[in-house]
C-alpha positions as CSV (number, residue, x, y, z in Angstrom):
1,X,77.5,-23.0,158.9
2,X,77.5,-24.2,155.2
3,X,77.6,-21.8,152.1
4,X,75.8,-22.6,149.1
5,X,75.5,-20.6,145.8
6,X,76.4,-20.6,141.9
7,X,80.1,-20.1,141.0
8,X,81.1,-16.3,141.4
9,X,78.8,-15.9,144.1
10,X,81.5,-14.5,146.6
11,X,81.3,-17.7,148.6
12,X,85.4,-18.1,148.5
13,X,85.7,-14.5,148.9
14,X,83.6,-14.8,151.6
15,X,86.1,-16.8,153.7
16,X,89.0,-15.5,152.6
17,X,87.9,-11.9,154.6
18,X,86.6,-13.8,157.6
19,X,90.0,-15.7,157.4
20,X,91.6,-11.9,157.4
21,X,93.1,-13.2,154.0
22,X,91.3,-10.5,151.7
23,X,90.0,-6.9,153.0
24,X,86.8,-6.2,152.6
25,X,85.9,-2.7,150.6
26,X,83.5,-1.9,153.2
27,X,82.4,-2.6,156.9
28,X,84.0,-4.8,159.7
29,X,84.2,-8.3,160.7
30,X,84.2,-9.7,164.2
31,X,85.3,-13.2,165.3
32,X,85.2,-14.6,168.4
33,X,84.7,-10.6,169.9
34,X,87.8,-9.3,168.0
35,X,87.7,-6.7,165.1
36,X,89.4,-8.3,162.0
37,X,89.0,-5.9,159.4
38,X,91.6,-3.1,159.7
39,X,94.4,-5.1,161.5
40,X,98.7,-4.8,160.2
41,X,99.5,-8.0,158.5
42,X,101.1,-9.2,161.8
43,X,97.7,-8.9,163.7
44,X,96.3,-10.6,161.0
45,X,98.9,-13.4,161.1
46,X,98.2,-13.6,165.2
47,X,94.5,-13.8,164.6
48,X,94.6,-16.7,162.4
49,X,97.3,-18.7,164.9
50,X,94.5,-17.8,167.3
51,X,91.5,-18.9,166.1
52,X,91.3,-19.8,162.3
53,X,92.6,-22.9,160.5
54,X,91.9,-22.9,156.8
55,X,91.2,-26.3,154.4
56,X,91.3,-25.4,150.7
57,X,90.4,-27.2,147.9
58,X,93.5,-28.3,146.9
59,X,95.7,-30.0,150.0
60,X,98.2,-27.4,149.7
61,X,101.1,-30.1,151.3
62,X,104.4,-30.1,151.1
63,X,105.3,-32.8,148.5
64,X,109.1,-33.0,150.3
65,X,107.7,-34.1,153.9
66,X,106.3,-37.2,155.2
67,X,102.6,-36.8,156.7
68,X,103.7,-36.2,160.8
69,X,106.3,-33.6,158.8
70,X,103.1,-31.9,157.0
71,X,101.2,-31.4,160.2
72,X,104.6,-30.8,162.6
73,X,105.2,-27.6,160.5
74,X,101.9,-25.9,161.4
75,X,101.8,-27.4,165.0
76,X,105.4,-25.5,165.3
77,X,103.2,-22.0,165.0
78,X,101.5,-22.0,167.8
79,X,102.0,-22.4,171.6
80,X,99.4,-25.4,172.8
81,X,99.0,-27.6,169.6
82,X,96.8,-30.7,169.4
83,X,98.7,-34.1,169.8
84,X,99.7,-35.3,166.6
85,X,99.4,-38.9,167.3
86,X,95.7,-38.9,168.2
87,X,94.7,-36.4,165.4
88,X,96.1,-38.9,163.3
89,X,94.1,-41.8,165.0
90,X,91.3,-39.5,164.8
91,X,91.5,-39.7,161.0
92,X,92.5,-43.2,160.2
93,X,96.1,-41.9,159.2
94,X,98.3,-43.2,161.7
95,X,99.5,-46.3,159.2
96,X,100.2,-43.7,156.8
97,X,102.3,-41.2,158.7
98,X,105.3,-41.8,157.6
99,X,104.3,-41.6,153.6
100,X,104.8,-38.8,151.1
101,X,101.8,-36.9,150.0
102,X,102.8,-38.2,146.2
103,X,101.7,-41.6,148.1
104,X,98.4,-40.5,149.1
105,X,95.1,-41.0,147.8
106,X,93.3,-37.8,146.9
107,X,91.2,-38.2,150.0
108,X,94.1,-39.3,152.1
109,X,95.9,-35.9,151.3
110,X,93.0,-34.1,152.4
111,X,92.4,-35.7,155.5
112,X,96.5,-34.5,156.1
113,X,95.1,-31.1,155.2
114,X,92.2,-31.4,157.7
115,X,94.9,-32.4,160.8
116,X,97.0,-29.7,160.0
117,X,94.4,-27.1,160.5
118,X,93.2,-28.9,163.2
119,X,96.8,-29.3,165.1
120,X,96.4,-24.9,165.9
121,X,93.7,-25.9,167.8
122,X,91.6,-23.2,166.6
123,X,88.5,-21.7,167.6
124,X,87.0,-21.9,163.6
125,X,87.5,-24.2,160.5
126,X,87.2,-23.1,157.4
127,X,86.7,-25.8,154.2
128,X,86.6,-23.7,150.7
129,X,85.1,-26.9,148.4
130,X,87.4,-29.3,150.4
131,X,85.6,-31.8,147.6
132,X,85.6,-30.5,144.4
133,X,89.4,-31.7,143.6
134,X,88.5,-35.1,144.8
135,X,87.4,-38.2,142.2
136,X,84.0,-38.5,143.2
137,X,84.4,-42.1,145.0
138,X,86.4,-40.3,147.5
139,X,84.6,-37.8,148.3
140,X,82.4,-39.7,150.7
141,X,85.6,-40.1,152.9
142,X,86.2,-36.6,153.6
143,X,82.5,-35.8,154.4
144,X,82.5,-38.8,156.7
145,X,85.8,-37.1,158.6
146,X,83.9,-33.8,158.6
147,X,80.8,-35.2,159.6
148,X,82.5,-37.0,162.7
149,X,84.0,-33.0,163.5
150,X,80.9,-31.3,163.3
151,X,79.5,-33.7,165.9
152,X,82.2,-32.9,168.4
153,X,80.5,-29.3,168.3
154,X,83.7,-27.9,166.3
155,X,82.6,-24.4,164.3
156,X,82.9,-24.9,160.5
157,X,82.3,-22.7,158.1
158,X,82.2,-25.4,154.6
159,X,81.6,-23.9,151.3
160,X,80.7,-26.9,149.0
161,X,78.0,-28.0,146.4
162,X,77.5,-31.3,148.4
163,X,73.8,-30.7,149.3
164,X,72.8,-33.7,150.8
165,X,75.8,-32.6,153.4
166,X,74.4,-29.5,153.8
167,X,71.1,-30.5,154.7
168,X,72.1,-33.3,157.2
169,X,74.9,-32.1,158.4
170,X,74.7,-28.2,158.2
171,X,73.2,-26.2,161.4
172,X,72.8,-23.2,159.3
173,X,72.8,-22.5,155.5
174,X,74.0,-19.2,153.7
175,X,72.9,-19.0,150.0
176,X,74.9,-16.5,147.9
177,X,74.1,-14.5,145.3
178,X,76.5,-11.8,143.5
179,X,78.1,-11.4,146.2
180,X,75.6,-10.8,148.9
181,X,73.6,-13.4,151.0
182,X,70.3,-14.5,149.2
183,X,68.5,-16.7,151.8
184,X,69.8,-18.0,155.3
185,X,68.5,-19.8,157.9
186,X,68.0,-23.5,158.8
187,X,69.0,-26.1,156.1
188,X,65.6,-27.9,155.9
189,X,63.5,-25.1,155.9
190,X,65.5,-23.2,153.3
191,X,65.5,-26.3,151.5
192,X,62.3,-27.1,151.4
193,X,60.6,-24.4,151.5
194,X,63.1,-21.7,149.7
195,X,61.7,-17.8,149.9
196,X,63.1,-16.7,146.9
197,X,63.0,-17.9,143.2
198,X,66.4,-17.2,142.6
199,X,67.2,-20.1,145.8
200,X,64.2,-21.7,144.1
201,X,66.1,-22.0,140.5
202,X,69.9,-22.8,142.1
203,X,69.0,-25.5,144.0
204,X,67.1,-26.9,141.6
205,X,69.9,-27.3,139.3
206,X,72.2,-28.8,141.8
207,X,70.0,-31.4,143.1
208,X,69.1,-32.5,139.6
209,X,72.7,-32.8,138.5
């Protein structure tokens, strides 16, 4: 599911609410049959460890830990983490496993952040503008990793401005405006024939960019 919209439309807030980092003012949120809203901080921690991985705009890696150690920190939080060696191989990081974050490119650091989220073996990964802090030549590197993850059938919610990714990889597209869903549906249908004028304006602006 790809979530798009102008800055300030509520995309990141929606992800944070689903991930139990923010509480909605009204209504309820259910993930995998469990109600997220109304839980204690301890219950929310257990919920996140069991169900949700996060990949943020900024990588949030521990600077004095190696690639492997950054992933191990997260792996220690869950009972059955995925194999770190396999993740490093899958994400093209094996040769960088003993490096520190400062020795990596932005794209490589974001791949470490993705590995860290995946090692928890969760049901869903939330990506909050994972390429917006990258230099343009590194964006394709991270999007390719996300594309391969999508092809495995992993459940992903992705806030992004990469409209080609939304069109070619997304199964579902949500357009947000002022904290509400403006339009939603199959990406190709929404982008080719939007029903709302505001959707047409937004898509025209980001496509011409």
